[in-house]
N, C-alpha and C positions, 0 to 999 in steps of 0.2 A: 499591385492590384488589390483594392480594398474589398473586404466583405467575404473573402473565401474562407478565412480562418479567424474568426473574431477572438480577440484576446489571446492569441497565440495558443489556442486550444488544439494541441497536436492530436490527442486521441479522437476528437471530433473530426479533424481533418482526415485521419486514417480511416475512420468509419465511412466518411463521405467518399473517399477514394475507392474503398472496397465496394460500396454500393454502386458507384458509377461503373466500375469494371464489370460487376455482375450484370448491370443493365445492358452494357455493351455486348456481353457474351450472349445474353438472352435475345437481343435484337438480331445478332448474327445467326443464331440458331434458327430463329423464326424466319429470317430471310432465306436461309438455305432450304427450310421446309417448304416455303411458298414456291421457290424456284423449282423444287422437285415436283410439286403438284402440277405446275404449269408444263414442265417437260413431259410429265406423264400424259397430260391431256393432248399435247401436240404430237406426242409419239403415237397415241391412239388414232389421231387424224391421219398421220403418215401411213400407219399400218392399214387403215381402211382403204386408202387410195391404192396402196400396193396390192391389196387383195381385190381390187376392182369393185369395192363397195362404196356407196356414198357416205362420206364421213358425217358424223352427227355429234352434237353436244347436248347433254341432258341438264336442264335448268329447273330450279324450284319455281313453282307456279305462284307468281306474286299476287295474282288475283284471288287466290283461295285463302280465306281467313282461317281455315283449319290448319294452315301451315305455320301458324304462330300460336304461342301460348303466353299466358300472363303469370310471371313469377316476380313480383315487385315491379316489373316492367315488361313490355312486350319483347319476346324473344322468339327466334325461329325454332321450330321443332327440329329434332335431329333428322339428318338426311333420309334415313330409312323409314321415317314416319311421315314424310311429306309427299304430297302429290307433285308430279313433275311434268314438264313439257319437253319435247325433243325438237331441237333446231337442226334440221337435216338439210345438208347441201343438195341432196337429190330433189328436194321440193322447191320449185321455182319461187314460191312466196317466202321461203326461209333463206334463200341463197345470200341475199344482201346482209341479213342479220348474222348469219354464220360467218361470212367473210369479215365483218366488223369485229365480231367476238374474237376470232383468231388473230386479227390484227392487234387488238388491244392486249391479248395475252402475250403477244410478242413484245409489245411496247413495255408492258409491266415487267416482263422478265428482264429486259434491258435495264430498266430503272433499278430493279432489285440487284442486278449483277454489278452495276456501277455505283450504287448508293445514291443515285441522283433522284430528283423529284421534278414534278411539273404540275400545272394546273389543268383542270378540265378544259378550260378555254384553249390552252396551248395544244391539248390533244386534238381538239376540233380543227384547229388551223393546220395541223400537221398533214391532214389528208381530208380536205373538205369534200372532195368528190366521193369518197367512200362513206364518210360520216353523214353527210347531207344536211344535218341540222344539229344544234346544241342539244335539243330535246332528245334526239335519237342517241346521241353520244352519252348523255346522262343515264338513259335507260339501259344502254349496253354496259356501262360501268357498274350499274347495280347488279346486272347479271354476272359480270366478272367477279364482283365481290362475293356473290352467293356461290359461284363455282369454287372459289378459293377459301370460302369461309373466313374472310378477313375484311376489315374496314378499308376504305379507299386510302386512308392515311398510311396504313401499314404497307400499302402497295406503292407508295411514293406519289400518290395522286391527291391533290387538294383542290379546294375551291379557289376562285380567283382572289388574288391578294387584295386586301382592303387596308388603306391607311399607310402611314409612313412614319418611321422612327429614326431619328438621327441624333448622334451625340455620344459621349463617353459612357456607354451603357452596354452591359452584357445581359442577355436573357437566357437563363438556364431553363430548358424545357423539360417536361415530364419524361419525354422519350430519350433524354440524354444529350441532345444537341445543345450547343451554346451558340447563340446568335449575337454577333458583334455589330452593334449599331453605330460604330464610329464611321467616319466618312473619308478614308484615305483616297487619294487620286481624284478628288473632286466629285465623287459620286454623291447622289442626292439623298442617300439614306437607305434603310433596310425595309423592304416591303413586308408587311405583316399579313399572314394568311388567316382568314376567318376560321378555318378548320384545324388550326394548330391545337395540339393538346395544351392544357393550361400551363402557364409559366410557373415554375416552382420557385424561382428566385430572381431578383433584380440585383445586379452588381455594378457599382459605379467604378469605372475603369479610370484610375488616376494617371496612368501612363500616357 
């Protein structure tokens, strides 16, 4: 495989291996933290039901511009400084939204646990009756991202794939994944997701 260690530069290769290992450990730690947050939220829901109280989820109010601040770019204010809304299963107008949020938390937990990923469109088709429309799904995913203080990519959820790459090429991604664009078994190529983090490196695979 060409391009991994130019000129037989072993120290550079060792540094790259250390960096990749550190990135992998950081991702695993972050994944464990996110799963812990989801488990805590769902445990609160179960506890409320067990105590005969309507379960609820507290969300950041997206419509309030006081919930964001500008420091080189727009950023959400810390949770304790933000106005919030409560999605309560006991309120008939909130019941569908609450059910969808709990469903998505369960799906995201499974994605994190297995290391899998999916697109927003795939999430929609998994349960059309519950989701109702792509717009509702996208809004609910924004709420889930706020609940977990994480971008959708970190949760294993991306936008619909756009474009196709095929051939002896490896894409080394910023988050540590390596995408093999070769086409064994007669496949038509590798779908490229528009929300992928930027490619760090292209490697021509001579094998």
